[in-house]
PDB file of N, CA, C, O and CB in Angstrom:
ATOM      1  N   UNK A   1      67.361 111.671  88.013  1.00  0.00           N
ATOM      2  CA  UNK A   1      67.814 112.777  88.816  1.00  0.00           C
ATOM      3  C   UNK A   1      66.596 113.601  89.223  1.00  0.00           C
ATOM      4  O   UNK A   1      65.762 113.934  88.380  1.00  0.00           O
ATOM      5  CB  UNK A   1      68.854 113.639  88.050  1.00  0.00           C
ATOM      6  N   UNK A   2      66.490 113.927  90.501  1.00  0.00           N
ATOM      7  CA  UNK A   2      65.356 114.750  90.942  1.00  0.00           C
ATOM      8  C   UNK A   2      65.319 116.106  90.232  1.00  0.00           C
ATOM      9  O   UNK A   2      66.357 116.630  89.827  1.00  0.00           O
ATOM     10  CB  UNK A   2      65.420 114.964  92.455  1.00  0.00           C
ATOM     11  N   UNK A   3      64.120 116.665  90.086  1.00  0.00           N
ATOM     12  CA  UNK A   3      63.951 117.940  89.378  1.00  0.00           C
ATOM     13  C   UNK A   3      64.776 119.052  90.009  1.00  0.00           C
ATOM     14  O   UNK A   3      65.359 119.866  89.293  1.00  0.00           O
ATOM     15  CB  UNK A   3      62.483 118.341  89.357  1.00  0.00           C
ATOM     16  N   UNK A   4      64.836 119.101  91.319  1.00  0.00           N
ATOM     17  CA  UNK A   4      65.617 120.141  92.007  1.00  0.00           C
ATOM     18  C   UNK A   4      67.097 120.018  91.663  1.00  0.00           C
ATOM     19  O   UNK A   4      67.768 121.018  91.409  1.00  0.00           O
ATOM     20  CB  UNK A   4      65.421 120.047  93.537  1.00  0.00           C
ATOM     21  N   UNK A   5      67.592 118.805  91.655  1.00  0.00           N
ATOM     22  CA  UNK A   5      69.002 118.585  91.308  1.00  0.00           C
ATOM     23  C   UNK A   5      69.256 118.987  89.863  1.00  0.00           C
ATOM     24  O   UNK A   5      70.287 119.587  89.557  1.00  0.00           O
ATOM     25  CB  UNK A   5      69.399 117.106  91.528  1.00  0.00           C
ATOM     26  N   UNK A   6      68.331 118.665  88.980  1.00  0.00           N
ATOM     27  CA  UNK A   6      68.488 119.044  87.567  1.00  0.00           C
ATOM     28  C   UNK A   6      68.557 120.564  87.411  1.00  0.00           C
ATOM     29  O   UNK A   6      69.380 121.070  86.650  1.00  0.00           O
ATOM     30  CB  UNK A   6      67.324 118.480  86.726  1.00  0.00           C
ATOM     31  N   UNK A   7      67.698 121.293  88.126  1.00  0.00           N
ATOM     32  CA  UNK A   7      67.741 122.758  88.070  1.00  0.00           C
ATOM     33  C   UNK A   7      69.078 123.295  88.575  1.00  0.00           C
ATOM     34  O   UNK A   7      69.648 124.212  87.983  1.00  0.00           O
ATOM     35  CB  UNK A   7      66.594 123.356  88.895  1.00  0.00           C
ATOM     36  N   UNK A   8      69.569 122.728  89.655  1.00  0.00           N
ATOM     37  CA  UNK A   8      70.865 123.163  90.183  1.00  0.00           C
ATOM     38  C   UNK A   8      71.985 122.931  89.181  1.00  0.00           C
ATOM     39  O   UNK A   8      72.843 123.794  88.996  1.00  0.00           O
ATOM     40  CB  UNK A   8      71.178 122.434  91.483  1.00  0.00           C
ATOM     41  N   UNK A   9      71.982 121.772  88.536  1.00  0.00           N
ATOM     42  CA  UNK A   9      73.041 121.482  87.576  1.00  0.00           C
ATOM     43  C   UNK A   9      72.972 122.399  86.362  1.00  0.00           C
ATOM     44  O   UNK A   9      74.005 122.801  85.826  1.00  0.00           O
ATOM     45  CB  UNK A   9      72.962 120.033  87.131  1.00  0.00           C
ATOM     46  N   UNK A  10      71.765 122.731  85.930  1.00  0.00           N
ATOM     47  CA  UNK A  10      71.621 123.633  84.786  1.00  0.00           C
ATOM     48  C   UNK A  10      72.188 125.013  85.086  1.00  0.00           C
ATOM     49  O   UNK A  10      72.729 125.675  84.201  1.00  0.00           O
ATOM     50  CB  UNK A  10      70.154 123.751  84.387  1.00  0.00           C
ATOM     51  N   UNK A  11      72.063 125.441  86.325  1.00  0.00           N
ATOM     52  CA  UNK A  11      72.531 126.776  86.691  1.00  0.00           C
ATOM     53  C   UNK A  11      73.965 126.817  87.192  1.00  0.00           C
ATOM     54  O   UNK A  11      74.649 127.826  87.022  1.00  0.00           O
ATOM     55  CB  UNK A  11      71.640 127.344  87.734  1.00  0.00           C
ATOM     56  N   UNK A  12      74.429 125.745  87.803  1.00  0.00           N
ATOM     57  CA  UNK A  12      75.715 125.797  88.500  1.00  0.00           C
ATOM     58  C   UNK A  12      76.803 124.888  87.938  1.00  0.00           C
ATOM     59  O   UNK A  12      77.928 124.906  88.437  1.00  0.00           O
ATOM     60  CB  UNK A  12      75.506 125.456  89.915  1.00  0.00           C
ATOM     61  N   UNK A  13      76.498 124.094  86.915  1.00  0.00           N
ATOM     62  CA  UNK A  13      77.537 123.247  86.315  1.00  0.00           C
ATOM     63  C   UNK A  13      77.928 123.804  84.977  1.00  0.00           C
ATOM     64  O   UNK A  13      77.051 124.285  84.259  1.00  0.00           O
ATOM     65  CB  UNK A  13      77.061 121.792  86.167  1.00  0.00           C
ATOM     66  N   UNK A  14      79.180 123.773  84.592  1.00  0.00           N
ATOM     67  CA  UNK A  14      80.290 123.327  85.429  1.00  0.00           C
ATOM     68  C   UNK A  14      80.565 124.331  86.531  1.00  0.00           C
ATOM     69  O   UNK A  14      80.353 125.533  86.367  1.00  0.00           O
ATOM     70  CB  UNK A  14      81.548 123.110  84.587  1.00  0.00           C
ATOM     71  N   UNK A  15      81.034 123.825  87.642  1.00  0.00           N
ATOM     72  CA  UNK A  15      81.324 124.680  88.783  1.00  0.00           C
ATOM     73  C   UNK A  15      81.493 123.889  90.058  1.00  0.00           C
ATOM     74  O   UNK A  15      81.561 122.660  90.035  1.00  0.00           O
ATOM     75  CB  UNK A  15      80.238 125.696  88.959  1.00  0.00           C
ATOM     76  N   UNK A  16      81.561 124.607  91.187  1.00  0.00           N
ATOM     77  CA  UNK A  16      81.905 123.979  92.466  1.00  0.00           C
ATOM     78  C   UNK A  16      80.735 123.314  93.192  1.00  0.00           C
ATOM     79  O   UNK A  16      80.690 123.315  94.422  1.00  0.00           O
ATOM     80  CB  UNK A  16      82.503 124.999  93.362  1.00  0.00           C
ATOM     81  N   UNK A  17      79.797 122.752  92.448  1.00  0.00           N
ATOM     82  CA  UNK A  17      78.649 122.081  93.052  1.00  0.00           C
ATOM     83  C   UNK A  17      78.852 120.571  92.984  1.00  0.00           C
ATOM     84  O   UNK A  17      79.055 120.016  91.905  1.00  0.00           O
ATOM     85  CB  UNK A  17      77.329 122.491  92.343  1.00  0.00           C
ATOM     86  N   UNK A  18      78.796 119.912  94.132  1.00  0.00           N
ATOM     87  CA  UNK A  18      78.824 118.458  94.189  1.00  0.00           C
ATOM     88  C   UNK A  18      77.470 117.984  94.692  1.00  0.00           C
ATOM     89  O   UNK A  18      77.017 118.402  95.757  1.00  0.00           O
ATOM     90  CB  UNK A  18      79.983 117.941  95.105  1.00  0.00           C
ATOM     91  N   UNK A  19      76.832 117.123  93.935  1.00  0.00           N
ATOM     92  CA  UNK A  19      75.540 116.570  94.342  1.00  0.00           C
ATOM     93  C   UNK A  19      75.742 115.157  94.862  1.00  0.00           C
ATOM     94  O   UNK A  19      76.498 114.376  94.282  1.00  0.00           O
ATOM     95  CB  UNK A  19      74.530 116.581  93.164  1.00  0.00           C
ATOM     96  N   UNK A  20      75.076 114.835  95.938  1.00  0.00           N
ATOM     97  CA  UNK A  20      75.049 113.462  96.437  1.00  0.00           C
ATOM     98  C   UNK A  20      73.679 112.915  96.073  1.00  0.00           C
ATOM     99  O   UNK A  20      72.654 113.359  96.591  1.00  0.00           O
ATOM    100  CB  UNK A  20      75.324 113.382  98.004  1.00  0.00           C
ATOM    101  N   UNK A  21      73.682 111.942  95.171  1.00  0.00           N
ATOM    102  CA  UNK A  21      72.440 111.403  94.634  1.00  0.00           C
ATOM    103  C   UNK A  21      72.315 109.922  94.949  1.00  0.00           C
ATOM    104  O   UNK A  21      73.314 109.215  95.085  1.00  0.00           O
ATOM    105  CB  UNK A  21      72.365 111.631  93.125  1.00  0.00           C
ATOM    106  N   UNK A  22      71.099 109.473  95.059  1.00  0.00           N
ATOM    107  CA  UNK A  22      70.860 108.039  95.257  1.00  0.00           C
ATOM    108  C   UNK A  22      71.204 107.300  93.969  1.00  0.00           C
ATOM    109  O   UNK A  22      70.931 107.777  92.868  1.00  0.00           O
ATOM    110  CB  UNK A  22      69.377 107.764  95.675  1.00  0.00           C
ATOM    111  N   UNK A  23      71.797 106.150  94.128  1.00  0.00           N
ATOM    112  CA  UNK A  23      72.114 105.311  92.977  1.00  0.00           C
ATOM    113  C   UNK A  23      70.810 104.806  92.389  1.00  0.00           C
ATOM    114  O   UNK A  23      69.961 104.282  93.110  1.00  0.00           O
ATOM    115  CB  UNK A  23      73.051 104.124  93.371  1.00  0.00           C
ATOM    116  N   UNK A  24      70.652 104.959  91.105  1.00  0.00           N
ATOM    117  CA  UNK A  24      69.454 104.488  90.425  1.00  0.00           C
ATOM    118  C   UNK A  24      69.496 102.983  90.231  1.00  0.00           C
ATOM    119  O   UNK A  24      70.531 102.360  90.467  1.00  0.00           O
ATOM    120  CB  UNK A  24      69.295 105.186  89.083  1.00  0.00           C
ATOM    121  N   UNK A  25      68.390 102.387  89.805  1.00  0.00           N
ATOM    122  CA  UNK A  25      68.334 100.937  89.632  1.00  0.00           C
ATOM    123  C   UNK A  25      69.314 100.418  88.583  1.00  0.00           C
ATOM    124  O   UNK A  25      69.729  99.261  88.649  1.00  0.00           O
ATOM    125  CB  UNK A  25      66.939 100.527  89.257  1.00  0.00           C
ATOM    126  N   UNK A  26      69.689 101.256  87.618  1.00  0.00           N
ATOM    127  CA  UNK A  26      70.646 100.827  86.592  1.00  0.00           C
ATOM    128  C   UNK A  26      72.082 101.136  86.989  1.00  0.00           C
ATOM    129  O   UNK A  26      73.015 100.691  86.319  1.00  0.00           O
ATOM    130  CB  UNK A  26      70.328 101.496  85.264  1.00  0.00           C
ATOM    131  N   UNK A  27      72.274 101.889  88.065  1.00  0.00           N
ATOM    132  CA  UNK A  27      73.625 102.247  88.491  1.00  0.00           C
ATOM    133  C   UNK A  27      74.324 101.073  89.150  1.00  0.00           C
ATOM    134  O   UNK A  27      73.798 100.490  90.099  1.00  0.00           O
ATOM    135  CB  UNK A  27      73.585 103.430  89.446  1.00  0.00           C
ATOM    136  N   UNK A  28      75.514 100.717  88.654  1.00  0.00           N
ATOM    137  CA  UNK A  28      76.215  99.571  89.234  1.00  0.00           C
ATOM    138  C   UNK A  28      76.711  99.857  90.649  1.00  0.00           C
ATOM    139  O   UNK A  28      77.165 100.963  90.940  1.00  0.00           O
ATOM    140  CB  UNK A  28      77.386  99.175  88.352  1.00  0.00           C
ATOM    141  N   UNK A  29      76.624  98.872  91.514  1.00  0.00           N
ATOM    142  CA  UNK A  29      77.119  99.015  92.887  1.00  0.00           C
ATOM    143  C   UNK A  29      78.598  99.360  92.908  1.00  0.00           C
ATOM    144  O   UNK A  29      79.055 100.077  93.798  1.00  0.00           O
ATOM    145  CB  UNK A  29      76.875  97.732  93.680  1.00  0.00           C
ATOM    146  N   UNK A  30      79.356  98.854  91.929  1.00  0.00           N
ATOM    147  CA  UNK A  30      80.793  99.138  91.883  1.00  0.00           C
ATOM    148  C   UNK A  30      81.070 100.630  91.712  1.00  0.00           C
ATOM    149  O   UNK A  30      82.102 101.125  92.164  1.00  0.00           O
ATOM    150  CB  UNK A  30      81.448  98.358  90.747  1.00  0.00           C
ATOM    151  N   UNK A  31      80.159 101.342  91.064  1.00  0.00           N
ATOM    152  CA  UNK A  31      80.353 102.774  90.832  1.00  0.00           C
ATOM    153  C   UNK A  31      80.181 103.589  92.100  1.00  0.00           C
ATOM    154  O   UNK A  31      80.632 104.733  92.167  1.00  0.00           O
ATOM    155  CB  UNK A  31      79.388 103.267  89.778  1.00  0.00           C
ATOM    156  N   UNK A  32      79.535 103.017  93.108  1.00  0.00           N
ATOM    157  CA  UNK A  32      79.316 103.747  94.353  1.00  0.00           C
ATOM    158  C   UNK A  32      80.059 103.129  95.527  1.00  0.00           C
ATOM    159  O   UNK A  32      79.848 103.521  96.675  1.00  0.00           O
ATOM    160  CB  UNK A  32      77.843 103.805  94.663  1.00  0.00           C
ATOM    161  N   UNK A  33      80.916 102.178  95.247  1.00  0.00           N
ATOM    162  CA  UNK A  33      81.628 101.511  96.335  1.00  0.00           C
ATOM    163  C   UNK A  33      80.697 100.721  97.230  1.00  0.00           C
ATOM    164  O   UNK A  33      80.993 100.502  98.405  1.00  0.00           O
ATOM    165  CB  UNK A  33      82.382 102.522  97.158  1.00  0.00           C
ATOM    166  N   UNK A  34      79.567 100.290  96.677  1.00  0.00           N
ATOM    167  CA  UNK A  34      78.593  99.521  97.445  1.00  0.00           C
ATOM    168  C   UNK A  34      77.621 100.374  98.236  1.00  0.00           C
ATOM    169  O   UNK A  34      76.743  99.843  98.916  1.00  0.00           O
ATOM    170  CB  UNK A  34      79.301  98.609  98.372  1.00  0.00           C
ATOM    171  N   UNK A  35      77.764 101.689  98.157  1.00  0.00           N
ATOM    172  CA  UNK A  35      76.868 102.593  98.882  1.00  0.00           C
ATOM    173  C   UNK A  35      75.599 102.863  98.087  1.00  0.00           C
ATOM    174  O   UNK A  35      75.535 102.561  96.895  1.00  0.00           O
ATOM    175  CB  UNK A  35      77.579 103.913  99.195  1.00  0.00           C
ATOM    176  N   UNK A  36      74.596 103.425  98.734  1.00  0.00           N
ATOM    177  CA  UNK A  36      73.338 103.743  98.061  1.00  0.00           C
ATOM    178  C   UNK A  36      73.392 105.099  97.363  1.00  0.00           C
ATOM    179  O   UNK A  36      72.489 105.435  96.597  1.00  0.00           O
ATOM    180  CB  UNK A  36      72.191 103.723  99.061  1.00  0.00           C
ATOM    181  N   UNK A  37      74.441 105.881  97.619  1.00  0.00           N
ATOM    182  CA  UNK A  37      74.563 107.207  97.036  1.00  0.00           C
ATOM    183  C   UNK A  37      75.910 107.368  96.340  1.00  0.00           C
ATOM    184  O   UNK A  37      76.851 106.610  96.576  1.00  0.00           O
ATOM    185  CB  UNK A  37      74.388 108.282  98.110  1.00  0.00           C
ATOM    186  N   UNK A  38      75.972 108.383  95.473  1.00  0.00           N
ATOM    187  CA  UNK A  38      77.213 108.720  94.780  1.00  0.00           C
ATOM    188  C   UNK A  38      77.337 110.234  94.719  1.00  0.00           C
ATOM    189  O   UNK A  38      76.341 110.933  94.532  1.00  0.00           O
ATOM    190  CB  UNK A  38      77.252 108.098  93.348  1.00  0.00           C
ATOM    191  N   UNK A  39      78.542 110.738  94.873  1.00  0.00           N
ATOM    192  CA  UNK A  39      78.805 112.165  94.719  1.00  0.00           C
ATOM    193  C   UNK A  39      79.149 112.425  93.256  1.00  0.00           C
ATOM    194  O   UNK A  39      79.986 111.734  92.675  1.00  0.00           O
ATOM    195  CB  UNK A  39      79.962 112.643  95.669  1.00  0.00           C
ATOM    196  N   UNK A  40      78.498 113.425  92.668  1.00  0.00           N
ATOM    197  CA  UNK A  40      78.672 113.730  91.253  1.00  0.00           C
ATOM    198  C   UNK A  40      79.053 115.195  91.126  1.00  0.00           C
ATOM    199  O   UNK A  40      78.459 116.062  91.766  1.00  0.00           O
ATOM    200  CB  UNK A  40      77.380 113.413  90.436  1.00  0.00           C
ATOM    201  N   UNK A  41      80.067 115.465  90.278  1.00  0.00           N
ATOM    202  CA  UNK A  41      80.533 116.831  90.116  1.00  0.00           C
ATOM    203  C   UNK A  41      81.024 117.043  88.693  1.00  0.00           C
ATOM    204  O   UNK A  41      81.607 116.141  88.092  1.00  0.00           O
ATOM    205  CB  UNK A  41      81.645 117.154  91.128  1.00  0.00           C
ATOM    206  N   UNK A  42      80.790 118.229  88.156  1.00  0.00           N
ATOM    207  CA  UNK A  42      81.349 118.629  86.869  1.00  0.00           C
ATOM    208  C   UNK A  42      82.176 119.875  87.154  1.00  0.00           C
ATOM    209  O   UNK A  42      81.622 120.962  87.312  1.00  0.00           O
ATOM    210  CB  UNK A  42      80.218 118.896  85.771  1.00  0.00           C
ATOM    211  N   UNK A  43      83.497 119.730  87.220  1.00  0.00           N
ATOM    212  CA  UNK A  43      84.359 120.849  87.610  1.00  0.00           C
ATOM    213  C   UNK A  43      84.412 121.936  86.540  1.00  0.00           C
ATOM    214  O   UNK A  43      84.213 121.669  85.355  1.00  0.00           O
ATOM    215  CB  UNK A  43      85.764 120.348  87.899  1.00  0.00           C
ATOM    216  N   UNK A  44      84.681 123.151  86.974  1.00  0.00           N
ATOM    217  CA  UNK A  44      84.854 124.266  86.049  1.00  0.00           C
ATOM    218  C   UNK A  44      86.349 124.482  85.835  1.00  0.00           C
ATOM    219  O   UNK A  44      86.900 125.537  86.151  1.00  0.00           O
ATOM    220  CB  UNK A  44      84.166 125.567  86.589  1.00  0.00           C
ATOM    221  N   UNK A  45      86.974 123.467  85.300  1.00  0.00           N
ATOM    222  CA  UNK A  45      88.409 123.499  85.047  1.00  0.00           C
ATOM    223  C   UNK A  45      88.614 122.970  83.641  1.00  0.00           C
ATOM    224  O   UNK A  45      88.234 121.835  83.352  1.00  0.00           O
ATOM    225  CB  UNK A  45      89.218 122.657  86.110  1.00  0.00           C
ATOM    226  N   UNK A  46      89.207 123.765  82.759  1.00  0.00           N
ATOM    227  CA  UNK A  46      89.309 123.347  81.364  1.00  0.00           C
ATOM    228  C   UNK A  46      90.042 122.018  81.169  1.00  0.00           C
ATOM    229  O   UNK A  46      89.652 121.218  80.318  1.00  0.00           O
ATOM    230  CB  UNK A  46      90.002 124.412  80.578  1.00  0.00           C
ATOM    231  N   UNK A  47      91.081 121.781  81.933  1.00  0.00           N
ATOM    232  CA  UNK A  47      91.828 120.525  81.801  1.00  0.00           C
ATOM    233  C   UNK A  47      90.956 119.355  82.238  1.00  0.00           C
ATOM    234  O   UNK A  47      90.895 118.339  81.545  1.00  0.00           O
ATOM    235  CB  UNK A  47      93.133 120.568  82.637  1.00  0.00           C
ATOM    236  N   UNK A  48      90.285 119.484  83.372  1.00  0.00           N
ATOM    237  CA  UNK A  48      89.417 118.409  83.860  1.00  0.00           C
ATOM    238  C   UNK A  48      88.282 118.138  82.879  1.00  0.00           C
ATOM    239  O   UNK A  48      87.938 116.979  82.645  1.00  0.00           O
ATOM    240  CB  UNK A  48      88.846 118.764  85.243  1.00  0.00           C
ATOM    241  N   UNK A  49      87.698 119.179  82.306  1.00  0.00           N
ATOM    242  CA  UNK A  49      86.602 118.994  81.351  1.00  0.00           C
ATOM    243  C   UNK A  49      87.071 118.279  80.092  1.00  0.00           C
ATOM    244  O   UNK A  49      86.354 117.438  79.550  1.00  0.00           O
ATOM    245  CB  UNK A  49      85.988 120.339  80.983  1.00  0.00           C
ATOM    246  N   UNK A  50      88.277 118.612  79.625  1.00  0.00           N
ATOM    247  CA  UNK A  50      88.825 117.927  78.448  1.00  0.00           C
ATOM    248  C   UNK A  50      89.053 116.452  78.763  1.00  0.00           C
ATOM    249  O   UNK A  50      88.733 115.583  77.952  1.00  0.00           O
ATOM    250  CB  UNK A  50      90.151 118.592  77.990  1.00  0.00           C
ATOM    251  N   UNK A  51      89.607 116.172  79.944  1.00  0.00           N
ATOM    252  CA  UNK A  51      89.839 114.779  80.325  1.00  0.00           C
ATOM    253  C   UNK A  51      88.532 114.004  80.443  1.00  0.00           C
ATOM    254  O   UNK A  51      88.436 112.874  79.963  1.00  0.00           O
ATOM    255  CB  UNK A  51      90.600 114.712  81.644  1.00  0.00           C
ATOM    256  N   UNK A  52      87.533 114.596  81.074  1.00  0.00           N
ATOM    257  CA  UNK A  52      86.238 113.926  81.197  1.00  0.00           C
ATOM    258  C   UNK A  52      85.628 113.650  79.831  1.00  0.00           C
ATOM    259  O   UNK A  52      85.074 112.576  79.598  1.00  0.00           O
ATOM    260  CB  UNK A  52      85.279 114.769  82.036  1.00  0.00           C
ATOM    261  N   UNK A  53      85.731 114.623  78.929  1.00  0.00           N
ATOM    262  CA  UNK A  53      85.185 114.441  77.585  1.00  0.00           C
ATOM    263  C   UNK A  53      85.963 113.386  76.806  1.00  0.00           C
ATOM    264  O   UNK A  53      85.379 112.572  76.091  1.00  0.00           O
ATOM    265  CB  UNK A  53      85.199 115.766  76.824  1.00  0.00           C
ATOM    266  N   UNK A  54      87.274 113.408  76.951  1.00  0.00           N
ATOM    267  CA  UNK A  54      88.114 112.494  76.186  1.00  0.00           C
ATOM    268  C   UNK A  54      87.949 111.047  76.624  1.00  0.00           C
ATOM    269  O   UNK A  54      87.968 110.140  75.792  1.00  0.00           O
ATOM    270  CB  UNK A  54      89.558 112.898  76.311  1.00  0.00           C
ATOM    271  N   UNK A  55      87.789 110.825  77.916  1.00  0.00           N
ATOM    272  CA  UNK A  55      87.765 109.457  78.416  1.00  0.00           C
ATOM    273  C   UNK A  55      86.370 108.872  78.543  1.00  0.00           C
ATOM    274  O   UNK A  55      86.215 107.654  78.455  1.00  0.00           O
ATOM    275  CB  UNK A  55      88.438 109.401  79.735  1.00  0.00           C
ATOM    276  N   UNK A  56      85.359 109.686  78.745  1.00  0.00           N
ATOM    277  CA  UNK A  56      83.983 109.212  78.784  1.00  0.00           C
ATOM    278  C   UNK A  56      83.800 107.934  79.581  1.00  0.00           C
ATOM    279  O   UNK A  56      84.051 107.917  80.786  1.00  0.00           O
ATOM    280  CB  UNK A  56      83.490 109.000  77.402  1.00  0.00           C
ATOM    281  N   UNK A  57      83.370 106.873  78.935  1.00  0.00           N
ATOM    282  CA  UNK A  57      83.107 105.591  79.591  1.00  0.00           C
ATOM    283  C   UNK A  57      84.351 105.021  80.258  1.00  0.00           C
ATOM    284  O   UNK A  57      84.265 104.440  81.340  1.00  0.00           O
ATOM    285  CB  UNK A  57      82.567 104.593  78.586  1.00  0.00           C
ATOM    286  N   UNK A  58      85.499 105.184  79.624  1.00  0.00           N
ATOM    287  CA  UNK A  58      86.730 104.660  80.221  1.00  0.00           C
ATOM    288  C   UNK A  58      87.004 105.336  81.560  1.00  0.00           C
ATOM    289  O   UNK A  58      87.515 104.697  82.479  1.00  0.00           O
ATOM    290  CB  UNK A  58      87.925 104.862  79.267  1.00  0.00           C
ATOM    291  N   UNK A  59      86.671 106.616  81.683  1.00  0.00           N
ATOM    292  CA  UNK A  59      86.865 107.333  82.945  1.00  0.00           C
ATOM    293  C   UNK A  59      85.980 106.734  84.033  1.00  0.00           C
ATOM    294  O   UNK A  59      86.432 106.539  85.161  1.00  0.00           O
ATOM    295  CB  UNK A  59      86.558 108.838  82.772  1.00  0.00           C
ATOM    296  N   UNK A  60      84.729 106.442  83.704  1.00  0.00           N
ATOM    297  CA  UNK A  60      83.821 105.848  84.696  1.00  0.00           C
ATOM    298  C   UNK A  60      84.339 104.493  85.149  1.00  0.00           C
ATOM    299  O   UNK A  60      84.244 104.152  86.328  1.00  0.00           O
ATOM    300  CB  UNK A  60      82.399 105.703  84.118  1.00  0.00           C
ATOM    301  N   UNK A  61      84.890 103.717  84.216  1.00  0.00           N
ATOM    302  CA  UNK A  61      85.467 102.432  84.597  1.00  0.00           C
ATOM    303  C   UNK A  61      86.664 102.621  85.519  1.00  0.00           C
ATOM    304  O   UNK A  61      86.853 101.856  86.465  1.00  0.00           O
ATOM    305  CB  UNK A  61      85.881 101.645  83.354  1.00  0.00           C
ATOM    306  N   UNK A  62      87.478 103.651  85.240  1.00  0.00           N
ATOM    307  CA  UNK A  62      88.628 103.945  86.094  1.00  0.00           C
ATOM    308  C   UNK A  62      88.170 104.280  87.507  1.00  0.00           C
ATOM    309  O   UNK A  62      88.758 103.795  88.474  1.00  0.00           O
ATOM    310  CB  UNK A  62      89.452 105.106  85.513  1.00  0.00           C
ATOM    311  N   UNK A  63      87.142 105.092  87.642  1.00  0.00           N
ATOM    312  CA  UNK A  63      86.631 105.463  88.964  1.00  0.00           C
ATOM    313  C   UNK A  63      86.168 104.230  89.715  1.00  0.00           C
ATOM    314  O   UNK A  63      86.419 104.106  90.914  1.00  0.00           O
ATOM    315  CB  UNK A  63      85.479 106.473  88.841  1.00  0.00           C
ATOM    316  N   UNK A  64      85.492 103.312  89.026  1.00  0.00           N
ATOM    317  CA  UNK A  64      85.052 102.080  89.687  1.00  0.00           C
ATOM    318  C   UNK A  64      86.247 101.277  90.169  1.00  0.00           C
ATOM    319  O   UNK A  64      86.202 100.690  91.250  1.00  0.00           O
ATOM    320  CB  UNK A  64      84.192 101.229  88.737  1.00  0.00           C
ATOM    321  N   UNK A  65      87.318 101.244  89.382  1.00  0.00           N
ATOM    322  CA  UNK A  65      88.517 100.514  89.788  1.00  0.00           C
ATOM    323  C   UNK A  65      89.125 101.143  91.028  1.00  0.00           C
ATOM    324  O   UNK A  65      89.548 100.427  91.936  1.00  0.00           O
ATOM    325  CB  UNK A  65      89.546 100.481  88.650  1.00  0.00           C
ATOM    326  N   UNK A  66      89.179 102.459  91.085  1.00  0.00           N
ATOM    327  CA  UNK A  66      89.736 103.153  92.247  1.00  0.00           C
ATOM    328  C   UNK A  66      88.903 102.848  93.484  1.00  0.00           C
ATOM    329  O   UNK A  66      89.453 102.622  94.562  1.00  0.00           O
ATOM    330  CB  UNK A  66      89.796 104.678  92.001  1.00  0.00           C
ATOM    331  N   UNK A  67      87.588 102.839  93.337  1.00  0.00           N
ATOM    332  CA  UNK A  67      86.722 102.548  94.475  1.00  0.00           C
ATOM    333  C   UNK A  67      86.970 101.140  95.007  1.00  0.00           C
ATOM    334  O   UNK A  67      86.888 100.903  96.212  1.00  0.00           O
ATOM    335  CB  UNK A  67      85.252 102.712  94.081  1.00  0.00           C
ATOM    336  N   UNK A  68      87.271 100.214  94.111  1.00  0.00           N
ATOM    337  CA  UNK A  68      87.543  98.844  94.554  1.00  0.00           C
ATOM    338  C   UNK A  68      88.834  98.760  95.354  1.00  0.00           C
ATOM    339  O   UNK A  68      88.975  97.912  96.234  1.00  0.00           O
ATOM    340  CB  UNK A  68      87.615  97.903  93.357  1.00  0.00           C
ATOM    341  N   UNK A  69      89.781  99.650  95.040  1.00  0.00           N
ATOM    342  CA  UNK A  69      91.078  99.599  95.718  1.00  0.00           C
ATOM    343  C   UNK A  69      91.019 100.103  97.152  1.00  0.00           C
ATOM    344  O   UNK A  69      91.782  99.646  98.003  1.00  0.00           O
ATOM    345  CB  UNK A  69      92.088 100.406  94.949  1.00  0.00           C
ATOM    346  N   UNK A  70      90.120 101.042  97.427  1.00  0.00           N
ATOM    347  CA  UNK A  70      90.057 101.642  98.764  1.00  0.00           C
ATOM    348  C   UNK A  70      88.746 101.363  99.453  1.00  0.00           C
ATOM    349  O   UNK A  70      87.877 100.665  98.931  1.00  0.00           O
ATOM    350  CB  UNK A  70      90.271 103.131  98.683  1.00  0.00           C
ATOM    351  N   UNK A  71      88.628 101.913 100.611  1.00  0.00           N
ATOM    352  CA  UNK A  71      87.394 101.780 101.383  1.00  0.00           C
ATOM    353  C   UNK A  71      86.408 102.867 100.945  1.00  0.00           C
ATOM    354  O   UNK A  71      86.833 103.964 100.584  1.00  0.00           O
ATOM    355  CB  UNK A  71      87.680 101.875 102.917  1.00  0.00           C
ATOM    356  N   UNK A  72      85.112 102.586 100.968  1.00  0.00           N
ATOM    357  CA  UNK A  72      84.132 103.622 100.642  1.00  0.00           C
ATOM    358  C   UNK A  72      84.257 104.804 101.590  1.00  0.00           C
ATOM    359  O   UNK A  72      84.547 104.634 102.774  1.00  0.00           O
ATOM    360  CB  UNK A  72      82.710 103.053 100.694  1.00  0.00           C
ATOM    361  N   UNK A  73      84.041 105.974 101.074  1.00  0.00           N
ATOM    362  CA  UNK A  73      84.112 107.186 101.878  1.00  0.00           C
ATOM    363  C   UNK A  73      82.873 107.265 102.774  1.00  0.00           C
ATOM    364  O   UNK A  73      81.803 106.785 102.399  1.00  0.00           O
ATOM    365  CB  UNK A  73      84.227 108.449 100.973  1.00  0.00           C
ATOM    366  N   UNK A  74      83.017 107.863 103.944  1.00  0.00           N
ATOM    367  CA  UNK A  74      81.901 107.943 104.897  1.00  0.00           C
ATOM    368  C   UNK A  74      80.760 108.825 104.475  1.00  0.00           C
ATOM    369  O   UNK A  74      79.643 108.653 104.961  1.00  0.00           O
ATOM    370  CB  UNK A  74      82.394 108.418 106.188  1.00  0.00           C
ATOM    371  N   UNK A  75      81.004 109.780 103.574  1.00  0.00           N
ATOM    372  CA  UNK A  75      79.952 110.749 103.248  1.00  0.00           C
ATOM    373  C   UNK A  75      79.022 110.293 102.182  1.00  0.00           C
ATOM    374  O   UNK A  75      78.095 111.018 101.819  1.00  0.00           O
ATOM    375  CB  UNK A  75      80.546 112.023 102.834  1.00  0.00           C
TER     376      UNK A  75
END
């Protein structure tokens, strides 16, 4: 993650900040719908944070499955 993005996340996450980052060399193509970038967000919602914490890796796998079902988003 670029230094600027890291500073933003330290100050603004959890919250309404969505970062669009380049997929790293270890990032699976399935996680980005085949795109070179991915949108990443940590919401400031207690229910969402509990779900993200509870599901961890399983949540990431779920997101990849959803991406396979639909078309990649234009942004």
